[in-house]
C-alpha positions in Angstrom: 140.9 66.9 62.2 144.0 67.8 60.3 144.4 66.4 56.8 147.3 64.0 56.3 150.2 65.6 54.5 150.0 63.3 51.5 146.3 64.5 51.0 147.4 68.1 51.1 150.1 67.3 48.5 147.5 65.6 46.2 145.1 68.6 46.5 147.8 71.1 45.7 148.9 69.2 42.5 145.2 68.7 41.4 144.6 72.4 41.9 147.7 73.3 39.9 146.5 71.1 37.0 142.9 72.5 37.2 144.1 76.1 37.0 146.3 75.4 34.1 149.7 75.8 35.8 150.5 72.3 34.6 149.0 71.1 31.3 148.8 67.7 29.8 152.3 66.2 29.2 154.0 68.8 31.4 156.7 67.4 33.6 156.1 67.8 37.4 158.8 68.5 40.0 160.8 65.5 41.1 160.0 63.6 44.3 162.9 65.2 46.0 161.8 68.7 44.9 158.3 68.1 46.2 159.6 66.7 49.5 161.6 69.9 50.0 158.8 72.2 48.9 156.2 70.7 51.2 158.7 69.8 54.0 157.7 66.2 54.0 159.4 62.9 53.7 160.0 61.2 50.3 157.7 58.4 51.5 154.8 60.9 51.9 155.4 62.2 48.4 155.4 58.6 47.0 152.1 57.9 48.8 150.5 61.0 47.4 151.8 60.4 43.9 150.6 56.8 43.9 147.1 57.9 44.5 147.2 60.6 41.8 148.5 57.9 39.4 145.6 55.6 40.3 143.1 58.4 39.7 144.6 59.1 36.3 146.0 62.6 37.0 149.6 61.7 36.4 151.8 59.2 34.6 155.2 58.1 35.9 158.0 56.9 33.6 161.1 55.2 34.9 164.2 57.4 34.3 162.1 60.2 32.8 160.0 61.6 35.5 156.3 62.3 36.3 154.0 64.0 33.8 150.4 65.3 33.7 148.2 62.6 32.1 145.5 63.0 29.5 142.7 61.7 31.7 140.5 59.1 30.1 137.7 59.8 32.7 137.2 56.2 33.6 135.2 56.1 36.8 132.6 53.9 38.5 129.9 56.4 37.7 130.6 55.9 34.0 130.6 58.4 31.2 126.8 58.6 30.9 126.2 60.5 34.2 125.6 64.2 34.2 125.6 66.4 37.3 123.3 69.2 38.3 124.8 71.7 40.8 122.2 74.1 42.4 121.5 75.8 45.7 117.9 75.0 46.7 116.1 71.8 45.6 112.9 73.0 47.2 112.3 75.9 44.7 109.5 75.2 42.3 111.6 76.4 39.3 114.4 73.9 39.9 111.9 71.1 40.5 110.4 71.8 37.0 113.9 72.1 35.5 114.9 68.7 36.9 111.7 67.3 35.5 112.5 68.6 32.0 116.2 67.6 32.2 115.5 64.1 33.4 112.9 63.4 30.8 115.2 64.7 28.0 118.3 63.0 29.2 116.5 59.7 29.7 116.1 59.5 25.9 119.8 59.7 25.5 120.5 57.1 28.2 122.1 59.7 30.6 121.7 59.6 34.4 121.3 62.8 36.4 123.3 63.3 39.6 122.0 66.1 41.9 124.6 68.0 43.9 123.1 70.5 46.4 125.3 73.4 47.3 123.0 74.4 50.1 123.4 78.2 49.5 127.2 77.9 50.0 129.7 79.1 47.5 132.3 77.0 49.3 130.3 73.9 48.9 129.6 74.9 45.3 133.4 75.1 44.7 133.9 71.6 46.1 131.3 70.2 43.7 132.8 72.0 40.7 136.3 70.7 41.7 134.9 67.1 41.9 133.2 66.9 38.5 136.2 65.5 36.6 137.2 63.3 39.6 133.8 61.7 39.4 134.2 60.8 35.8 131.1 62.7 34.7 130.1 63.4 31.1 129.2 67.0 31.9 127.3 69.3 34.2 124.4 71.7 34.5 125.2 74.5 36.9 123.0 77.1 38.6 125.6 79.6 40.1 124.6 80.7 43.5 126.4 84.1 43.5 128.3 85.1 40.4 131.1 86.1 39.9 132.1 83.7 42.7 133.6 80.5 41.3 133.9 82.0 37.8 137.5 80.8 37.4 136.6 77.2 38.3 133.9 77.3 35.5 136.4 78.8 33.1 139.0 76.1 33.7 136.4 73.4 33.2 135.4 74.9 29.9 139.0 75.3 28.7 139.6 71.6 29.6 136.8 70.6 27.3 134.3 69.7 30.0 130.7 70.2 28.8 128.9 72.6 31.1 125.6 74.4 30.8 124.6 77.3 33.0 121.1 77.7 34.3 119.3 81.0 35.1 122.4 83.2 35.3 125.9 83.2 33.9 129.2 85.0 33.8 129.4 88.0 31.5 132.8 87.3 29.9 132.5 83.5 29.5 131.2 82.0 26.3 129.3 79.3 28.1 125.6 78.5 27.2 123.1 80.0 29.7 119.5 78.9 29.7 116.9 80.7 31.7 113.7 82.7 31.8 113.3 86.0 29.9 113.1 87.9 33.1 112.8 91.3 31.6 109.9 90.3 29.3 108.2 88.6 32.3 108.5 91.6 34.6 107.3 93.9 31.8 104.2 91.7 31.3 103.4 91.7 35.0 103.7 95.5 35.2 101.7 96.0 32.1 99.0 93.8 33.5 98.9 96.1 36.6 98.7 99.2 34.3 95.9 97.6 32.4 94.0 97.1 35.7 94.1 100.9 36.0 97.1 101.3 38.3 99.6 104.2 37.7 101.3 104.4 41.1 103.0 101.0 41.1 105.9 100.1 43.4 108.6 97.4 43.1 110.2 95.5 46.0 113.5 93.9 45.0 116.8 92.9 46.7 119.5 95.4 47.6 123.0 94.3 46.7 126.3 95.8 45.7 126.3 96.3 41.9 129.2 93.9 41.3 127.3 91.1 43.2 123.9 91.7 41.5 122.7 88.7 39.6 121.1 89.0 36.2 117.5 88.0 37.0 117.2 90.7 39.7 118.6 93.3 37.3 116.4 92.3 34.4 113.2 92.2 36.4 113.7 95.8 37.5 114.5 96.7 33.9 111.3 95.2 32.7 109.3 97.0 35.4 110.8 100.3 34.5 110.4 99.8 30.8 106.7 99.1 31.2 106.1 102.2 33.2 108.2 104.4 30.7 106.4 103.0 27.6 103.1 103.9 29.2 104.1 107.4 30.2 104.2 106.7 33.9 106.9 108.5 35.9 108.6 106.4 38.5 109.4 108.1 41.8 112.5 106.8 43.6 110.5 106.1 46.8 108.5 103.5 44.9 111.5 101.2 44.6 112.2 99.5 48.0 115.0 97.0 48.8 115.2 94.0 51.0 118.6 93.5 52.6 120.5 90.8 50.8 121.5 89.0 54.0 117.9 88.9 55.1 116.9 87.5 51.8 119.6 84.8 52.0 118.5 83.7 55.4 114.8 83.6 54.5 115.5 81.6 51.4 117.3 78.9 53.5 114.9 79.1 56.5 111.1 79.1 55.8 110.4 80.3 59.3 111.8 83.8 58.4 109.6 84.3 55.3 106.9 86.3 57.2 109.5 89.0 57.9 111.4 88.9 54.6 109.9 91.9 52.8 107.8 93.2 55.7 109.9 96.3 56.3 110.0 97.2 52.6 106.2 96.9 52.3 105.8 98.9 55.5 107.9 101.8 54.1 105.7 101.8 51.0 102.5 101.9 53.0 103.8 104.6 55.2 104.3 107.0 52.3 102.1 110.1 52.2 100.8 108.8 48.8 101.1 105.0 49.0 101.0 102.9 45.9 97.9 101.2 44.7 99.8 98.2 43.3 103.1 96.4 44.1 105.2 94.1 42.0 107.5 92.0 44.1 110.7 90.4 42.9 109.5 86.9 43.6 106.6 85.0 45.3 108.8 84.4 48.3 108.3 88.0 49.3 104.5 87.7 49.1 103.6 86.3 52.6 105.5 89.1 54.4 104.0 91.7 52.1 100.5 90.4 52.8 101.2 90.5 56.5 102.3 94.1 56.4 99.2 95.1 54.4 97.0 93.3 57.0 98.8 95.0 59.9 98.2 98.4 58.2 94.5 97.7 58.3 94.3 97.1 54.6 93.4 94.2 52.4 95.2 92.6 49.5 93.2 93.1 46.2 90.5 95.3 47.9 92.9 98.0 49.0 96.2 97.3 47.2 97.0 95.0 44.3 100.0 92.6 44.6 101.8 90.6 41.9 104.8 88.3 42.1 107.2 86.3 39.9 107.9 82.5 39.8 104.4 81.1 40.3 105.7 79.0 43.3 103.7 76.0 44.4 102.0 78.0 47.1 101.1 81.1 45.0 97.5 79.9 44.4 97.1 78.8 48.0 97.9 82.2 49.7 95.0 83.8 51.7 94.5 85.9 48.6 95.7 83.9 45.6 98.6 85.6 44.0 99.0 86.9 40.5 102.4 85.7 39.3 104.6 85.0 36.3 105.2 81.3 35.8 108.8 80.5 34.8 109.1 77.8 32.1 111.1 75.4 34.2 110.4 72.2 32.2 111.2 74.0 28.9 114.4 75.3 30.4 115.4 71.8 31.4 114.6 70.3 28.0 116.6 73.1 26.2 119.5 72.7 28.6 119.5 69.0 27.9 119.5 69.5 24.2 122.4 72.0 24.4 124.4 69.5 26.5 124.0 66.8 23.9 125.2 69.2 21.2 128.3 70.1 23.3 129.0 66.5 24.1 129.0 65.8 20.3 131.3 68.7 19.7 128.7 70.7 17.8 129.2 74.4 17.5 126.4 76.6 19.1 125.0 79.7 17.3 124.6 81.6 20.5 125.3 81.3 24.2 122.3 83.1 25.6 118.9 81.3 25.6 116.0 83.1 27.1 112.6 81.4 27.2 109.3 83.3 27.9 107.0 82.2 30.6 103.4 83.1 31.1 101.4 85.4 33.4 99.0 83.7 35.8 96.3 86.2 36.8 94.6 85.6 40.2 92.6 87.5 42.7 95.5 89.6 44.2 95.5 92.1 41.2 92.0 93.3 40.9 91.2 96.3 38.7 91.7 99.7 40.3 87.9 100.6 40.1 87.3 98.0 42.8 89.5 100.0 45.3 87.7 102.3 47.6 88.5 106.0 46.9 89.4 106.6 50.5 92.0 103.8 50.4 94.0 105.7 47.9 94.3 108.8 50.1 96.6 109.4 53.1 94.5 108.3 56.1 96.5 110.6 58.4 95.0 113.8 56.8 
């Protein structure tokens, strides 16, 4: 269904205000100029402008013209509602973050509005554009795929709208980011595997174009590499295997695909002449497909090859072989994000914009010591 012309006019003017083309107190084109520009009737322009006036975007003065208003943010939701924009409400981390946020904000009489972007940067953009229209006091935002929608976040910040980023941010924006210390976590997981006697350790991660790579993925590989280097272990290129980004996206959104998510990557590792004795996977989501690949090679998790993950998802302890994993501090992230929001809302200056919180390693049966492995299992069975 085509949008009415007056709606298109409204959206255009809102976008021009959001992007800074028109600032507070700037004079807008006249009704006749807008009618000519959009090839619509003056009645259509008046209809669109009336709605913009009612929403507080513009002010009209008889004989002077139409000007961008300093919006007072009055809205049915009220000024004590804060939004959380994120992609996947089923992830254990976001569940714990919401728990921490809600408990903290409740003390300050704030309500939390959840806006699910459903793994869509377009839907994410719609939510970002609607924040001021909703009359919200601020927002917590988990970007789906930086740098997409960076400009929208920048505009919100420049307009004085309090926003806190979760898990990942934008390199060139001074906006608070609260998340896990991913490098330290990956380092701790890898060091644990080394302490279990493993020296041939592989890493399965996501393959993406460098400009699209998100910080947690980068930092987990950094932590993995640092642990090996500090312990004098040389990393061979073949021990880093990548899962196609598109496959990872689909599996994240559709649980039925998770048994194939990292299957090929694990298969390639197990087909090496000298296969690894331990594998650190980017996240627990990869684990079921890795376990299936190990089983289909006639091997056993823990007895033949150690496996460790990241996130400590709800299912990690319920896998056929309970998974060693790094628990992200979701509740602490939520509480800290809430605290930072109240500081921004009260115009307090922040000392830093990067807040990394350590999690903790949960050791389970999947990462048994190397001495438990059978000697024959570390050799190429084809010889």
